[in-house]
C-alpha positions in Angstrom: -0.4 15.8 5.9 0.8 12.6 4.4 3.8 13.4 2.2 4.8 9.8 1.3 2.6 6.7 1.4 3.2 3.1 0.5 0.4 0.6 0.3 1.4 -3.1 0.0 4.4 -1.9 -2.1 6.7 -4.6 -3.6 9.8 -2.9 -5.0 12.8 -4.1 -6.9 14.7 -3.9 -10.2 13.8 -5.8 -13.4 13.3 -9.4 -12.2 14.8 -8.8 -8.7 12.5 -8.2 -5.8 14.0 -6.5 -2.8 11.1 -5.2 -0.7 7.8 -7.0 -0.3 4.3 -5.8 0.7 5.5 -2.7 2.6 2.9 -0.2 3.9 3.8 2.9 5.8 3.2 6.7 5.8 5.7 9.5 6.2 4.3 12.8 7.3 5.1 16.2 5.8 8.0 18.0 7.4 9.5 15.1 9.3 13.1 13.9 9.3 13.1 10.1 9.1 16.1 7.8 9.4 16.4 4.6 7.5 18.6 2.2 9.3 19.8 -1.4 8.8 22.6 -3.7 7.7 24.0 -3.9 4.1 21.4 -5.5 1.8 18.5 -4.6 4.0 16.7 -2.7 1.2 17.4 0.9 2.4 18.6 2.2 -0.9 15.8 0.4 -2.8 13.3 2.0 -0.5 14.3 5.6 -1.4 14.8 4.7 -5.0 11.2 3.4 -4.9 10.1 6.8 -3.7 12.2 8.6 -6.3 10.9 6.5 -9.2 14.3 4.9 -9.8 13.2 1.5 -8.7 10.4 -0.6 -10.1 7.1 -0.7 -8.2 6.2 -4.4 -8.9 3.0 -4.5 -6.9 1.1 -2.2 -4.7 1.2 1.6 -4.7 3.5 4.5 -3.8 2.0 8.0 -3.4 3.8 11.4 -3.2 1.5 14.2 -2.2 -1.5 11.8 -2.8 -0.4 11.4 -6.4 0.3 7.8 -7.4 3.9 7.3 -8.5 4.2 5.5 -11.9 6.1 5.9 -15.2 3.8 8.7 -16.3 4.0 10.8 -13.1 7.6 10.1 -12.0 9.3 12.8 -14.2 7.0 15.5 -12.7 7.2 14.3 -9.2 11.0 13.9 -9.3 11.3 17.7 -9.9 10.3 18.2 -6.3 12.6 15.6 -4.9 16.3 16.2 -4.2 18.4 13.0 -4.2 21.9 12.4 -3.1 22.9 8.8 -4.1 25.2 6.5 -2.2 27.2 5.2 -5.1 28.8 7.7 -7.4 30.9 6.3 -10.2 33.0 9.1 -11.9 35.5 9.3 -14.7 38.1 11.8 -13.5 38.4 13.0 -17.1 34.8 14.2 -17.3 34.9 17.9 -18.2 32.5 19.0 -15.4 33.4 21.5 -12.7 31.8 21.4 -9.3 29.7 24.4 -10.2 28.4 22.7 -13.3 27.0 19.9 -11.2 25.2 22.3 -8.9 23.7 24.1 -11.9 22.4 20.7 -13.1 20.0 20.8 -10.2 18.4 23.9 -11.6 18.0 22.3 -15.0 16.5 19.3 -13.3 13.8 21.6 -11.8 13.2 24.0 -14.7 14.1 21.9 -17.7 17.4 21.8 -19.7 16.2 24.4 -22.2 15.3 27.1 -19.7 18.0 29.7 -19.0 19.0 30.6 -15.5 17.7 34.0 -14.2 18.7 36.3 -11.4 16.7 34.4 -8.8 18.4 31.2 -9.8 21.9 32.8 -9.4 20.9 34.2 -6.0 19.8 30.8 -4.8 23.1 29.4 -6.1 25.1 31.9 -4.1 23.0 31.3 -1.0 23.5 27.6 -1.1 27.2 27.8 -1.9 27.8 30.1 1.1 25.5 28.0 3.3 27.5 24.7 2.6 30.8 26.6 2.6 32.0 25.2 -0.7 33.0 28.3 -2.6 36.7 27.3 -2.8 35.9 24.1 -4.7 33.5 25.4 -7.4 36.2 25.6 -10.1 37.6 22.2 -9.4 36.9 19.2 -11.8 34.1 17.3 -10.2 35.8 13.9 -10.9 38.8 15.0 -8.9 37.0 16.0 -5.7 37.4 14.1 -2.5 34.5 11.9 -1.3 33.4 14.5 1.2 33.5 17.3 -1.3 31.5 15.3 -3.8 28.8 14.8 -1.2 28.6 18.5 -0.4 28.3 19.4 -4.1 25.6 16.9 -4.7 23.7 18.2 -1.6 24.0 21.7 -3.2 22.7 20.4 -6.5 19.7 18.8 -4.7 18.9 21.9 -2.6 19.0 24.3 -5.4 15.9 22.6 -6.8 14.1 23.8 -3.6 12.7 20.2 -3.1 9.8 19.3 -1.0 11.5 16.0 -0.3 15.2 15.4 0.3 16.7 11.9 0.1 20.2 11.4 1.5 21.7 8.0 1.0 24.8 7.4 3.2 25.6 11.0 2.9 27.9 11.0 5.9 30.2 8.4 4.3 33.7 9.8 3.6 33.3 12.6 6.1 35.6 13.1 9.0 34.1 13.6 12.5 34.3 17.4 12.3 32.7 17.6 8.8 30.0 15.1 9.9 29.0 17.2 12.8 28.9 20.3 10.7 26.7 18.5 8.1 24.3 17.4 10.8 23.9 21.0 11.9 23.4 22.0 8.2 20.6 19.5 7.8 18.9 20.7 11.0 19.2 24.2 9.7 17.7 23.2 6.3 14.8 21.6 8.0 14.2 24.6 10.3 14.2 27.1 7.4 12.2 25.1 4.8 10.3 22.4 6.8 11.0 19.9 4.0 10.6 16.2 4.4 14.0 14.5 4.8 14.9 10.8 4.6 18.4 9.9 5.6 19.8 6.4 5.0 22.7 5.4 7.2 24.1 2.3 8.8 25.4 4.4 11.7 22.6 4.7 14.3 24.3 7.5 16.3 24.0 9.8 13.4 20.3 9.2 12.9 19.3 9.4 16.6 20.6 13.0 16.8 18.8 14.1 13.6 15.6 12.2 13.1 12.0 12.3 14.4 11.5 8.7 13.5 13.5 5.6 12.5 12.7 3.0 9.8 14.7 -0.1 10.7 15.0 -2.5 7.8 16.3 -6.1 7.6 16.1 -8.4 4.5 13.7 -6.1 2.7 11.3 -5.8 5.6 10.6 -3.0 8.1 10.9 -4.4 11.6 10.5 -1.1 13.4 9.0 2.3 12.4 8.3 4.8 15.1 9.9 7.5 17.3 13.5 6.9 18.4 12.4 7.1 22.1 10.2 4.1 21.7 13.0 2.1 20.1 15.3 3.0 23.1 12.6 2.1 25.6 12.1 -1.3 23.9 15.8 -1.9 24.1 15.7 -1.2 27.9 12.8 -3.6 28.5 
């Protein structure tokens, strides 16, 4: 089944165009890596899928539903997103656990109260990501790696059909990076969700992903299985 589909999609922000005439399909339940240098359009690509960038021309479909200003709020409820850039004021009065709970409100609506099932999901994800010891810490004072883990928890608690991870391995040491890779594999095995991972480090993607989208200057220069990319490099 086609989970994400772009047809001649031109994507950007206000008057700035980043990606031009992109057409591709991402199948349900696949882990896809998005690779390329800085400025290649990787973040714009996933923001286009998440309704956070402007679809200037062409079409983007999620579950065969066209993404636009009317459908984006509903479609976004089934998308978990961990952004690359996180600007925080250390004085913000949010604890780490508050940020995780925001994921529930993003799914249910801010006026809905949490129930027993929500709290059970919360406990499961906190234990799964091994972040219990930081739940009562101010979010703005967490380390870069801790922030990433909390945001992943906030994304997962929505039980998304699509998970978008933008440079999530940044700020993680080697041991934490390896543990996170195993967590992502485990998430995929248990839930079979579609996962898109942006990274400028190819060695991370090759151990995780079924396919690679290689971008340069707003264009996709390769999209296929990693084995084919390696074979092309050997020819």
